[in-house]
N, C-alpha and C positions, 0 to 999 in steps of 0.2 A: 544303370545298365540299359544296353534295349535290346530289342529282340524285335526279328520280323515278325508281323501276324501272321495266322494262318499257314505258315510254311513249315510247320513242321509236324507231322503226323505219327500220334502216340498210340499204341494198340496195346492193350494190357490180353496178358495170355495165363491162363494156370496151367502147371506142366502137361496135366495130361492132355490137355486141348495141342499143346504145344506138338508133342512128341505123337501124337497122333493125325494129327487132320489140319494142325495149323489153324481153324475157325480162331475168330475173337470174341469173348466174351464184351467187351468194351472197345469202341473207338472214338476216338478225338482228334481234332485237329486242335492246335496247340496254341494260341498266344499268352503262351505262360501261366495257365493258371493250372494248379499241379491236379496229377490225377492218383487217384488211390490205387493200393496194392496194399499185400497182407505179402507176412516170411514165408520165402518158399516160392512167393509165383512171381511169373517174367512178365518186366515191361522190355516191349518192341519197342526202340530210337528208330525212329526212319526220318531224313533230313530230303529234301530235293534235293537232284540233280546239280542244280547248276548251285554250287558252293566255291569256286570259286576263286571270290574276291574275298572269302571266309577266311577269318584265323583257326575260330578255334570254335568246338559246340561244348557250354557248360552243365555237366546236370549236375541239378541241385534235391538232394534227399532231406526232406523233413523227417525226424527221428520222432514218435511222439513218445509226451513227455514219462509214461508210465515204463519205457522201454531203457532208458539212459539214467530215471532216479534209481533202477533195480540194478543198474549197470551191468546190464545184459550183454553178454560174447555173441556178436556179431561182425557178421565180415559181408561186403559187397563182391561181387562178381560183372564182371562184362563180357561176353561171350560177341564172336564174330561168325555170321551165318551159319550158326549152328544146323547142323541135321540129325531131327528125331531130338532128343535129350538132351542138352548141352552137356559138354564133356570137360575136362582138364584141358585136352590137348583143344578146346575151339575158345578157351578163356584168353582173352587179354591182359586182364586185371582183375588182381583180388589184394584187396584193402581192408582192413580191422578197421568198424567205425571207430572215431572215438567216443570219449562220453561227451557228447555237445546234440543239441537241440539240430543242427545244420552240416549235412560232409555236403562237400563237392567233386566233381571228373571231371576234369578237362581234357576234354579230347582235340589234339590239333590237325588239322584239317590241310597243313600243309605243310612240307618241312621246313626246319629253322625257325617254331614258329617262337621260342625263345619264351614258352611258359615256366609259371615260379609256381615253384611248390609251397604249401605251408602246413600248419599242424590241423589246418579242417579243410583243403585241398588238396587234394593228388591228381598229377598230370602223368596222363597214361602214354603209352605208344601211338604213333598215328595208324587208323584204323580208317575202312570201308563198310560206312552203312549198309543193311543196319544192322544193330546193337540190340542186344539181350544183357536187360540187368537183373539179377537177380538180388536179396539178401539171404544171407541164410543162417540158424544159429549156429556157433562153435561146441556150443557144449548144452546139457540138458539145463539149462537155465530156460534154456528159449525152444518153445515147439513150433513147428511147421502153422498148427491148427492156430496158433497165440491170436487175439482177437486183436492187437494192436495194430492200428492202420497208419503207415506210410504213406507217402505224399513224394511226386518225384514230377521234377517239371525240367524244361530245357530255355536255355537262353542262347542265342548267338553272340561271339568275344568278336572285336572289333569286325564289323562288315563292309566298312568305306575301305578297305587294301586297294592300293593296287598293282602291275605286275610288271614288272625289269626282263627285258630282254636280250642278251648278248648275242650277236652275231659276230662269230671268226674267219672270214671268209679262204684267208689263206694259210690254215691251221687243219689238217685228217684230222679225222676223228679219233684215231690215237694219240696227236698233241694236243687233241681240245682238252681230254679227258684229265691230261695231267696239269694243263692250265689251272692255276690257283686264281681264285674270286675272295679280293677282302670288298667287301662294302661298309664302310665307314670303322674297315677295323676287325669286323666281325668274317671271320671265312665263311663264303657261301658255295653251295653244290655247285660245280662246273657247266653243268648243263641246263636246259628246257627254264622253264619261264620263274622266276625268282618274286614270290607275293612280299612286299612292304607297307609298313605303314604309308600313306601321302607325305612327302616331303623332300627336299635337297640331301642329293647323297654323294657324295665323293666313293667313288671304284677304283679301285690297284689291283692291275693285272701284272700276273707274271708267271713264265714261264724260262724252265733250265736253255739258256742258248738262245734267249729275246730279249731285249730291254723291255723293260718294265717299261709299262701304261698309266697316266690318272688319266679319269675320264669323271666330268662332274653331271647330273640327271639330275630329272624331276620329275617325281612319283606322284600319278592322278589317282583318285578314286576309281574305283570301275574299270583303269587304265591300263593296260599293256604297250608300255615305255620301250621302245627300238632303240639298239645301241648298235652298231657296227664297230669293230675295233681292226686294223691291220696292224697283227704283233711286227717290229721290223727284226732282223736276226741278229743277234749279236757280231763282235767280230771274236773268230775261234783264237785263243791263248794254248798255251801251254806251259806247266811249270814243269818242271823238274827236281826230285830228287836222289844223289847219290853224294858218296862220300866227297868232304875235302879232298882235293888233287886228281878229282876224276876229268880227264877229256872226254867231252860229248860230243858228236858230229852229228849234225842234221840235216841228213838229205844229201852229205859230204861235205858241209859248212861246218866249223868251230863257232862252238856256240860261250861265248866268254861267259868267266861266274855270274856277274852283273846281269846277264839276261835268265838266269835260271828259274827266276821268281816269276817272270808274264815274259813271254814270248808270241808276236801275232803268229799266227800261220795261216796257209791257207786249210782251204776242205780239198781232200781229197785224201791218197795213201802215202805217207814219208814213213822214211827208214832213219833208226835211231843207232847210236854204235855207242856205245863205252868202253870205256879204253882206263884201267888201275893199274899202275904195275906192267906185269906181264899178263894179267887176265884180260880178256875183251871178248865183249862179246854184243850183237848187233840182232834187230829187228823192226817188223814193219807194223804200223798201226794205223788205224784211218780212222779222220777226223771227220764225220757227219755232218755237225752243226754246231752253232755258236757256241759261245760260252766258253770256262775252263775249263782244261782237262789236267794230268797232271801222269807223269811219264816216271815208274821210279825203276833205280839200280837195285836189286834182289838176290837173291837165287836166282833169277833170268829178269826178263825184263818184265815189267807191271804194266799196264795201260789202263786207266779210269776217268770218267766224266765227273767230274765236282759238282 
């Protein structure tokens, strides 16, 4: 596991000091060396601002032997920016410590970090530092004045990420939000920088009413790769649903049953008329973009995009 020397600041606080004046009892610049603390005490975790190419921070807790030997029931809490004494509303994670000598909390720094939890590792939600960590006893078997000493250290996970930024100049902000992006088959957020491990990727873009598009790209460490994609609008098609024997007119022209499944049309306002037996109904609908649309004869004419 790799970590960056001198970049993670760990500040040790007692609850009283934290609630009153935020003065520190012990301050250390971490290079992976553990910091000591006791039950009920708070540890402040501060990471540098420039972390955009880092996937996550892993918090490692070393549990003293005398604690798990006596099967004490303990839980670790992680708080985000508490004001005064931390509250449950400010808590972003709460995990019961397993009977083991080490436990890990992985904190993602990017969206879709794809971190995996295990028996000794919990993955918490994405958070903004500084964070505050505390271990509490769940029953009377452990008191806050327990002399047992815990150790906590933090390490970086995947510090050599690269970034991918997709630009779509012909899409409005509303359409961009509907754009589906798959990178090597995994769905990603539709906006902003997507952080990835270095390598070669296939990007699949799809949007209703537009032709799908595949792009290839290479992501390099600590670099943002920008790609521009102009999505071509698909031809509008209409399908019709009506009982057998229905006569359908579109803009005054007969639509044969063989064309009911897929009829190319232009964008704009169209008039459809259904005639079945002595019953006739007509209505207008509007095509605003490409792709498939459906017109159905029910109690009344219904139009929807597929």
